[in-house]
N, C-alpha and C positions, 0 to 999 in steps of 0.2 A: 304928149311924148315925154315931157319932163317928169310928169307925174308917174308915168309907167316906169321910167328909169329909177325914180325914187323908191317906188314899191319894190322893184327887183333888188335894189340895194339893201333894203331892210330884210327882205326874204333871205338873201345871201348871208347877211349879218346874223340872222336868227339861226340859219343852218350851221354856220361856223360855231356859234355859241353852243348849240346842241351837240355838235361833234366834239367840241372841247370838253363839255360836261361828260359825255360818254367815255372819252379817253381818260378823264380824271377818275371816273367811277371804276373803270377797268383797272387803272393803276392802283386805286385803293384796294380793289378786290385781290389783285396780285400780291400786294403788300400783306394783306390780311392772311392770304393763303400761305405766303412765305413765313410769316410770323407763326402761324399755326403749325407749320411743318417744323420750324425751329423749336417751338414749344414741345411738340410731340417727341422730337429727338432728345431734347433736354430731359423731358419726363422719363423717357425710356432709359437714358443713361443714369439719371438719378435713381430710378427704380432699381436698376441693376446694381448700382453701388449700395443702395440700402439692403438689397437682397444678399449681396456678398458680405456686407458688413454685419448682418444680424442672423445669418444662418451658418451651419457647419460646412457650407460649401465654399467658403472663402479660401483663396490661395494661402497655403502655409498657416492656416488658422490654428490657434491654441485655445481650447475652451477656457472659460473662466474657472478660477480655483474652486469656487463654490459648486459649479456644475460637476467637476471632477470628483469632488469629495462625496457626492451622492452615491457613487458606485464603488468607492474604495472599500476593500475588506480589511479586517484586522490581520495582524501578523501572527504566524505560528512559530514558536520557538521550541528548541529541545531543552533538556534539563540544565544545560550549562550556558544557555543564552544564544546558541547558534540559530540563525534564521533558517527555517525549514520551508516556509511559504510566505510570500509577500506580494504586494502590488507594486509595479513599477510603471512609470510613464513611458508609453510607446506611441507609435503613430501608425495610422492606417492610410495607405496610399491609394488614391483613386483618380480617375481621369474623366474629363469632359471631352468626348470624342469630337465634338463640333469645334472645339478650340484647338485641337491638335493639328498642327500644320503639316507634319511629315510623320504619318503613322509608322512607316517602316523604320525610319531612323530612331524614332522614339522607342519602339519595341527593342531595337538593337541595343540602345543605350541602357534601357532598363535591365535587359538580360546581362549586360556587362557588369552593372553595379550590383544586381541581385541575381546571382547565378541560379538560384532555385526556380526562377520563373521560366516559363516556356515562351520563347520569343514568338513562336508560331501562334500560340493562343492569344498573347497580348496583341499582336498585329491584327488578328482576326477581330478581336473585340473593339479595337480602335477604329476599324473600318465600319463598324455598326452605326456610328454617329449617335450613340446613346449619350445621355447627359450625365449619367452616374455609372461608372464602371469600376468596381473594386479591383484593385491590382494586387496588393499585398498587405497582410496584417503584420502587426508587431515589428514595424520598421524601427530600427534603433535611431537615436538622435544623430549619430555619426553618419549613417546612410542617408538620413533625411537631409543633412547639411550638404553632402556630396551631390544629391539630386537637385537641390535648390541652386547650387553653383552652376549646374549645367544650363539652367534657364530654359528648360523645355516647356513650351506652352501647353496648357491643358492639364497639367498635373497639380494635384491638390493634396493636402494632408489634413487628417483629423486626429487630434490628440485623444488618447484613451488610456485608461489604466488596464494593464494586463497582469494576470496571475503568473508568477514565476516560482520555480522550485530550485533554489541555488544548488542543491545536492543531487539534482537529476532524479534518477530512478531509485536512489538508495532506500527510500522509505515510501515509495509510491503507494503500496497497499494500505499503509496506515493513514497517510495524508488524504488519499483520494484525489479528486479533482473538481473543477467547476465547469459549468457550461458557458456558452457565449454571453449569457446575461449575468455572469458573475455569481450564479447560485451554486451551492455545493451539491454535488451529484453522488459522491461516495466518500467513505472514510471519515476522517475528522472534519473535512470540509463540509460534509453533509450533516454530521452529528451536531456540530456547533455552528450551523449556518446562521441561526438567529443572532448569536453573539458576534460572529465574525462579520456578517453582512449588514444586519439591521443596526446593531449596537456599536459596530466598529471596534469591538473589544479584541484584545490579543489573547492567545491561548498558549500555555506552556505545557509541553508534553514531558513524559518521563524518559523518552528516548535519549540515548547518548550517541550523538552522531559519529564520534570517533569509533565507538564500538560497533555501531550499525554499519558503517561503510566498510570497516575491516572485515566483519563477519560476512557481509554480502559478497565481497570480493573473493574471500576464501571459498565460500560456498559455490560461487560461479566457477572457479577453477576446479573444484572437486566434481561438479556436475560434468564438466568437459572431460576430466580425467577418467571418471567411471561411467561415462556415456549415459547419464541419467536424464530422464525427461523433465524432472522438476525437483525442487528441494526447498527446504526451509530451515531457519535457525531462529531460536527464541531464547532470550536470557531475561531472567526476572530476579529481583532481590527479595529478601525475606519480608519486606513491607508490601509486596505485590506490585511494585513499580516495574513495568516492562521496559528494560533498558535497550533491548534489541529485538526486532521482529522483521527479519528479512525473508522474503518469499520470492521464488523464481519459478516460472517466468514472471517478469514484472512489466511495467509500461512507463511511458513518459507522461507526466501529469499535465504539462503545458502543451497545447497544440493538438491537432488531430481530432478525429471523430470519437465520441464517447464510446460507441459500441465496439470500435476497434481497440480501445484501451483495455477493456475488460475481457475481450475475447481470448479465451484460453489462458488468462492470467489472473485466476481467482486467488484470494488470500489463503494460502495453504495453512498458515498458523492458526487462523481464527475461523475461517469459513469452510475449509476442507474437513471432511468427516471420513475417518479411515478406521479399518480394523488394525489395531496397533501391534498385535503380535505379543512377543514375550515381555515387553515392558510392562504389560498389565499383570504379570506374575507378581510384581511388587504388591499390587492390591490383594492378590490371593494370599500371599504370605502375611500381610497386615491383618486380614480377616482371621486367618488361622491363629495368629498370636493373640489378637484381641479377644477372641472367643475361647482361648485356651484349649482348642481342639488339637493343636500341634505345638511343639516346642523344640528346643535345640536337641533334645534327646531322642526325638522320633526318627524312625527309619522308614524307607519306602522301597517296595520291590519293583525295580525297573528292569527285570529280566525279560519281560514279555510285552509286546505292544498291547494296546487297549482297543477293544471293539466298541465303536459308538455308532449305532444304527448300521448303515451300509458302508461306513468309513472305518478304516483302521488307523489309529493314531500311534506314532512311534516318536522316539527322540531323534533330533537331528544327527547327533553322534552317539548312538546307543552304547551304554556301558555294560548292559546285560548283567547287572548285579544289583544288590541292595545298596541304596544310596542313603546317606545321612541327610538331615535337615538342611545343612549348609550346602552339601553337594547338589541337592535338587535345584537350589538357587544358582550356584556357581556354574553348573552344567546346563542350566535352563531346561531341565527335564520336563517334557510334557506329561509323561507317565506319572511322575512324582506329584506334579501339580494337580492332576486329575484325582489321584488318591487323596490328596490333601483336601480338595473341595468336597469330596464325598463325606468327610467327617463333620462338616458344618451344614451342608445341604443348600438347595437353591433359594429357599426363603430367606435364610440368613445372608446369603450372598447378595440377593437383591436389596435387602435392607441396608447393607453396608455400601453398596454402590450408590444408593440414594443418599446415605449419610455423608459419603465422601464428595457429593456434588457431581457425580459422574452421569447422572440421568437427566440433567438439564444444563443448558448453556450458561456460562457466567455472565453477570451483568457488566459487560464491557461497554465503553463509550461509543464505539463505532457499531453500525448496524450489521456489518458483515460477520456474523458469528453463527456457526452451524449448530443445529440441534442434534443431540445424541440419538442414534437409531438402535434401540434395544431390541431383543427378540420379542416376537409377538406372544409367544408362550415361553415362560421362564420355568421350564421343567428340569428334570435331572440331566437329560442329554445336553440341553442348552447351558446348564450350569457347568458341566464338565468342559464344554467347548470354550466357554468364557474364561475358565480357570487358566488356560494357556494362551489367551489373547485373541480368540476368534468369536464370531457370532454376535458381536456388538461393535458398532462404529461410533467413534468418538472424535471430536475435534482436538487437535494437539493442545490448545490452550486449556481445554477442559481436563485432560488427564495430567498435564503439567501442574495445574492447580491442585489436583488431588494428591499427587506425589509430594508436592511441596508442603502440603498440609501435614502429611504423615511425617515428613522429615523435620518440620518446624515444631518439634516437640508436641505434635498433635494439634497445634493451634491453627485454625483456618487461615489461609492466605487468600486475600481478595485482590485479584489482578486489576490493574488500572493502567491506562495510557497517559494519565495526567500526573504531573509532578505534584507529589503530596506536600502540603504545607506542614509547618510545625504543629499546628492545631490538629491536622489530620493524623499525624504520627502519634500525638498524645492520645487521641481517641482510640487508635488502634491498640496502643499499649494497654489502655484501660479495658478494652474489649477482651484482649487476651487474658488479662488477669482475673476478669470476672466471669468469663464463660468457660464451661467445661470443655476440655480438649476432645477432639474427635476420637483419638486413640490414646492409650496410656503411654507414659514416658518410656517404659521398658520396650514397648512395641516400636516406638520411634528409634530408640537406640539400637534395637536388633536389626531393623531394616537398614539403618546406616552401616552397621557392621557387615551385613550381607552384601550391600552394594559396594563396600570397600573391598570385599573379597573378590568381586568381579574385576575390579581394576588391578588388584595385585596378582591374582592367579587365573582369572577367567578370560572371557572373550574381549575384555577391554584393557588387557594388560599392556598393550602397546601405547595406551594413552596415559599411563602412569608417569607423572612428572615429579621429579625429586623436589621435596620441600613443599609440595602442594597437597593439601588434604582433599583429595578428589574421590568421589564415589560415583557409581553409575550402573546402568543396566542396559544391555543391548537387546534388540528385537528385530526379527525378520518375519514378515507376514506375506503370504502369497496374495497376489492381487485378485480381487473378486471382479470378474468381467462377465457380464451377461448371466449373472446368477451362478456362475461356476468359477472355481478357483483355478487360476492359470499358473502352472508350475514355472513358466518362463517369465512371469511378471511378479514383482515383489516390492514391498515397502520396507526399507531398513530404517531403524530408529536407534538413537543413543540418547537416553535421558540421564542427566547427571546433576551433581551438586558439588560445590566447593565451599569450604569454610575458611575465611581469612583469619590470620592470627589475632586480629582485633575484634573477632566475633561476628563480622558481617558474613551473611550467607547468600549464596547465589544459586539459582536453579536454572537449568537450561535443557534444551533438547536440540538434536540435529536429525533431520530426516532427508532421505533421498527416495524419489519415485522411480522405480524400475532401473536401478543401476545394473551394469553388466560386469561380468568377470573380465578383467583386463590383464595386461602383462604385469606381473608382480603379485597378483592375488591367487595364483596357483589354481585357477579355475573356480574360485569361490566368489560369490557376490553377496554374502551375508553382511550384517551390520558391522561385525568386528573387522572386516576388510575394507570398508569404505567410510561409513559415518564416523567411526572411531578415529581414524587418522585425520579426517577433516576437523573433528572437534579438538584434537590435540593442537592443531595449528591455531585454531581460534583461541583456545585457552592460553597458549604461549604468548599470543599477542594481547590477550585480555588483561593479563596480570599487571603490566605496567600502566595500561590505560586506566584501570580502576585503582591504582596505587596499592596493589596487593603485594606484600613482601613475603615470599616463600620462607618457611621455617628452614633452618639449617638441616634439620632432620625430622621427618615424620615417621614415627615408630610404626613398623609393620606389625600391628597388633594381631594377636591370635584370634581370628574371626570365628574360629570353630568352638571357642569357649563360650560359656553362657554369660 
């Protein structure tokens, strides 16, 4: 019996020991599991912190300076040092919907701070529980600070450089714009993309922003006044530096879709190709004088219209009499110009159009330059048509260059959008002195006198400014629509030049697309009634900007003398 009890006691003791060992093992297992869970949580938190610390997804994060510099473009300046295009530090706002506690309130607050946002769209996006939701680009530092002070969970910022144009639309067509990857898409931004983007180099243009903004504003007012669909102004100095190149409609360079920027807003100064109308009579007269087929003593019978194929050509305001050489120019006689062209013929005409550089586009820095569209067959009828400004479509920059060359004592003018250095100017001077002029000096002087006559007595007399040596020629061309000329559509042009007392010369043109007769124009919509008064406003404002001192008296020379 005692033995049995002793055995039972040992068995009980062994069972207790086993149970204790099992409990101890279970406790160790529970501790291990607990520690593993703690380690997992710790690793998760640590991983999240590492992720937030080394990615662009961190709250209110600013990229390192070196990372920012990799996408920064060079700055574009005007001729006097004004910034036209530059990169500024801005922020992109995005959200992690899973971290947003109150989507409705967050959307409401964002709408309040950034009015351009759609509260409905933001709220819908925040309900999606997406981890990366772009909310707004180009957030200013001030707006960023306000949003940070609100302490809304789930909102983050990424610092980026964005391209801005301090002068807005003023020279959009020249500057162009960049895409979302900071690559140049059009204009100077595209032409100098390698310098600006890859090399981070700055570019200085020939544009004068004071002149550019003034001319654009006056042009815009003129378009509204004369109900025109488009317009452009260009001013260039005798060294070919383009000081002003405004074109309307224009676009905002920063923000928006690229296709929308250029839709209906092409560069009318460089890219547009138009039948210029009567301003090309300058070329006709220059050819006649250079070939000596006409001179100041010649007369032309303008009593009857001229038949050209199935068309009858007449003067806008027929005089029905014999006109002198100067009168043909002053009255812009189509009949007289046709007779003049018949004396030198189509082959000579084509030769000089090529010589003046009218048959190919100038080598300008930007890609948006239109090619001349000459007639397929340059015969007698085509030659007569071209003599009064039809039958050949030319970009404004192209025929401004040609006219400037004639007026520049026959020396070629090479347009540029870049600020010329002193070395460039010396090279140009040497080039003028060593190369034969395109036309003789007497031709240049005669064209100057004829264009002065237009300002004194002709269609541009309302633009005559006391003390200013201004010359010019107006033109009105019917619009070519669907291969047919539309009498109700027109292109009006005034091409002009001034010479400052210190010898500086400036060349310019003003154009309107399809202006209308309005109150005060007596039913007329020709160049003398719209582009001429617009140009007078521009010239009046231009004089002080370019430090031109009008002479006390500009002699009204007798333009009809040889």
